[in-house]
C-alpha positions in Angstrom: -1.9 -0.9 16.2 -2.8 2.8 16.1 0.8 3.5 15.0 0.4 0.9 12.2 -2.8 2.7 11.0 -1.2 6.1 11.2 1.7 4.9 9.1 -0.7 3.6 6.4 -2.5 7.0 6.3 0.8 8.9 6.0 2.1 6.6 3.3 -0.9 6.5 1.0 0.9 4.7 -1.8 0.3 1.0 -1.0 0.0 -1.4 -3.9 -3.2 -3.4 -4.1 -1.5 -6.5 -2.8 0.0 -4.5 0.1 -3.5 -3.1 0.9 -4.8 -6.7 1.0 -2.2 -7.7 3.6 -2.7 -4.5 5.6 -6.4 -5.1 5.7 -5.8 -8.7 7.0 -3.4 -7.4 9.7 -5.9 -4.8 10.9 -8.7 -7.2 11.1 -6.6 -10.0 12.7 -4.1 -8.3 15.1 -3.9 -11.5 17.2 -2.7 -13.5 14.3 0.3 -11.2 13.6 1.7 -12.0 17.1 1.8 -15.8 16.5 2.2 -16.3 12.8 5.2 -15.9 10.5 5.3 -13.4 7.7 4.9 -16.3 5.3 1.7 -17.5 7.0 0.3 -14.0 7.2 0.9 -13.7 3.4 -0.9 -17.0 2.7 -3.9 -16.1 4.9 -4.1 -12.7 3.2 -4.0 -14.5 -0.2 -0.8 -12.8 -1.0 2.9 -13.7 -0.3 5.6 -13.4 2.3 7.5 -11.0 0.0 4.5 -8.6 0.1 4.3 -8.8 3.9 8.0 -7.8 4.1 7.7 -5.1 1.5 4.7 -3.7 3.4 6.8 -3.5 6.6 9.5 -1.6 4.8 7.1 0.7 3.0 5.6 1.7 6.4 9.0 2.4 7.9 9.5 -0.8 10.0 12.9 -2.4 10.1 11.2 -5.7 9.3 8.4 -8.1 10.3 9.9 -8.6 13.7 9.4 -4.9 14.7 5.8 -5.1 13.5 5.2 -8.2 15.6 6.7 -6.5 18.7 4.4 -3.5 18.2 1.3 -5.7 18.0 2.4 -7.8 21.1 2.4 -4.5 23.1 -1.0 -3.6 21.6 -2.6 -6.9 22.6 -1.0 -6.8 26.1 -2.6 -3.4 26.7 -6.0 -4.6 25.4 -5.9 -8.1 26.7 -8.8 -7.5 29.2 -11.1 -6.2 26.5 -12.9 -8.1 23.8 -11.4 -7.6 20.4 -13.2 -6.4 17.3 -12.5 -9.7 15.6 -14.4 -11.6 18.3 -17.5 -9.6 17.4 -16.9 -10.1 13.7 -16.7 -13.8 14.2 -20.1 -13.9 15.8 -22.7 -14.8 13.2 -26.4 -15.1 13.7 -28.7 -16.9 11.3 -32.1 -16.5 12.7 -35.1 -18.1 11.1 -38.6 -16.7 10.9 -40.7 -17.7 13.9 -40.4 -17.5 17.7 -37.3 -15.6 18.7 -36.6 -14.1 15.3 -37.0 -10.4 16.4 -34.9 -11.0 19.5 -32.1 -12.7 17.5 -31.9 -9.8 15.0 -31.9 -7.2 17.7 -29.3 -9.2 19.7 -26.9 -9.1 16.8 -27.3 -5.4 16.4 -26.7 -4.9 20.2 -23.5 -6.8 20.0 -22.1 -4.3 17.6 -23.7 -1.3 19.3 -22.1 -2.2 22.6 -18.6 -2.3 21.1 -16.2 0.5 22.0 -16.1 1.7 18.4 -15.8 5.4 19.1 -13.9 7.0 22.0 -15.2 10.0 23.9 -12.3 12.2 22.7 -12.9 11.3 19.1 -16.7 12.1 19.3 -15.9 15.3 21.1 -13.6 16.3 18.3 -16.3 15.6 15.8 -18.8 17.7 17.7 -16.4 20.6 18.2 -15.6 20.6 14.5 -19.3 20.7 13.6 -19.8 23.6 16.0 -16.7 25.5 14.8 -17.3 25.4 11.1 -19.7 27.9 9.5 -20.8 25.8 6.5 -21.4 22.1 6.3 -21.8 19.9 3.2 -22.9 16.3 3.7 -22.3 13.7 0.9 -23.2 10.1 0.7 -24.4 8.3 -2.4 -26.0 5.0 -3.2 -26.0 2.9 0.0 -24.9 5.9 2.1 -27.6 8.3 0.9 -30.1 7.6 3.6 -27.7 8.3 6.4 -26.4 11.4 4.6 -29.9 12.8 4.0 -30.9 12.3 7.6 -27.8 13.9 9.0 -28.0 16.9 6.7 -31.7 17.4 7.4 -31.2 17.2 11.2 -28.1 19.4 11.3 -29.9 22.0 9.2 -32.7 22.1 11.7 -30.6 22.4 14.9 -27.8 24.6 13.5 -28.5 25.6 9.9 -26.1 26.2 7.0 -26.0 22.6 6.0 -26.3 21.4 2.4 -26.8 17.8 1.2 -25.0 16.9 -2.0 -27.6 15.6 -4.4 -26.1 13.0 -6.7 -27.1 13.3 -10.4 -29.4 16.2 -9.9 -27.1 18.5 -8.0 -24.3 20.8 -9.3 -21.0 19.7 -7.6 -19.2 22.7 -9.2 -21.6 25.1 -7.6 -21.3 23.5 -4.2 -17.5 23.5 -4.5 -17.4 27.1 -5.4 -18.8 28.0 -2.0 -16.4 25.8 0.0 -13.5 27.4 1.8 -11.6 27.3 5.1 -14.8 27.8 7.1 -16.4 24.7 5.5 -16.8 21.2 6.7 -17.5 18.2 4.6 -19.0 15.1 6.2 -18.7 12.2 3.8 -20.1 8.7 4.0 -18.6 5.9 1.9 -19.3 2.2 2.2 -18.7 -0.7 -0.2 -18.9 -0.4 -3.0 -17.0 2.8 -2.6 -17.9 5.5 -5.2 -15.4 7.7 -7.1 -18.1 10.4 -7.1 -17.8 10.8 -3.3 -14.0 10.6 -3.3 -13.6 13.1 -6.1 -15.9 15.6 -4.4 -14.1 15.3 -1.1 -10.7 15.7 -2.7 -11.8 18.8 -4.5 -13.3 20.2 -1.3 -10.0 19.6 0.6 -8.1 21.6 -2.1 -10.4 24.5 -1.4 -9.6 24.3 2.4 -12.4 22.3 3.8 -12.1 20.0 6.8 -13.3 16.5 6.2 -15.0 14.1 8.5 -15.0 10.7 6.9 -17.4 7.9 7.9 -16.6 4.5 6.5 -16.2 0.8 7.3 -12.4 0.3 7.4 -9.1 2.1 7.8 -8.2 1.0 4.2 -11.3 2.6 2.8 -10.3 5.2 0.2 -12.0 7.8 2.4 -9.6 7.1 5.3 -6.6 8.6 3.5 -8.3 12.0 2.8 -10.2 12.5 6.1 -9.0 14.9 8.8 -11.2 13.0 11.2 -12.1 9.4 10.5 -15.0 7.4 12.1 -14.9 3.7 11.5 -18.3 2.0 11.7 -18.0 -1.8 12.2 -21.3 -3.4 11.3 -22.8 -6.8 10.4 -22.2 -7.5 6.7 -23.5 -6.4 4.3 -23.8 -2.9 5.7 -26.6 -2.0 3.2 -29.1 -4.6 4.6 -27.8 -5.2 8.2 -25.7 -2.3 9.3 -27.9 0.8 9.0 -29.0 0.7 12.7 -25.4 0.8 13.9 -24.6 3.7 11.6 -27.6 5.6 12.8 -26.5 4.9 16.4 -23.3 6.8 15.7 -25.3 9.7 14.1 -27.6 9.8 17.1 -24.6 10.2 19.4 -23.2 13.0 17.2 -26.5 14.9 17.0 -27.1 14.5 20.7 -23.7 16.1 21.4 -24.3 19.0 19.1 -27.7 19.6 20.8 -26.1 19.5 24.2 -23.4 22.0 23.3 -25.8 24.5 21.6 -28.8 23.9 23.8 -30.3 27.4 23.9 -29.7 28.0 20.2 -31.3 24.6 19.4 -34.3 25.4 21.5 -34.9 28.6 19.7 -34.5 27.0 16.3 -36.8 24.1 17.2 -39.4 26.5 18.4 -39.2 28.5 15.2 -39.2 25.3 13.1 -42.3 24.0 14.9 -44.2 27.3 14.5 -43.5 27.8 10.9 -45.2 24.6 9.6 -47.9 24.9 7.0 -50.7 22.3 6.8 -50.8 20.9 3.3 -54.1 19.6 2.1 -54.0 16.7 -0.3 -56.7 16.7 -3.0 
């Protein structure tokens, strides 16, 4: 399936109906193996013609070649639980005995998934360490995560700026972005053009982009150099924040481990520079 996703990223010109089919295929790889193109189209609320056109657009000889690729993918991963099995699990706890346990159990299901491989996380950490300047952007539902990450990175390594929506000056931030810059962008439904436009402008100025979003068909996927997919209970705004912060905790832990002596010095200086503020 990774080849399917790579083809989507390199194509970057799917029609809305083709994106709908592609999203269904990514979320239901087991169905591609057993269903016809017509049935896939129906399930995706599209058509058989769109399925076939999607195959051609992505460079497949037809639907049969796509099916063969997904059969091989499922054979390799047959011993592992699929993402869809987790997505199908739905908890509806009620207030009372067991409520807290039920909510935490749902979060643990997603947290225990193999969402991010070691090589991918290592690449993220290495990129954060290599780049001199970092800009973090996340607006609306993504702002809390972006604010925490920017604040923490600024403490442990410095040279990190948070994009401040509405009160910030994007042109000023972009004027300082170059090949030594890294943009870490968050984007979850509903995706915002503000984030995408800023990232696109930053890439034109040479920045590397780490994108964090919910799906391979997120608009951020196409313009990210490194993409981290965060699968969470829906909606992400009210139920998925703990999973997102689990990812950020992994990243921050890795950065600290690889810059241990520097981080110790910075933390010592940070702790000693505090000023007691009296409230009147």
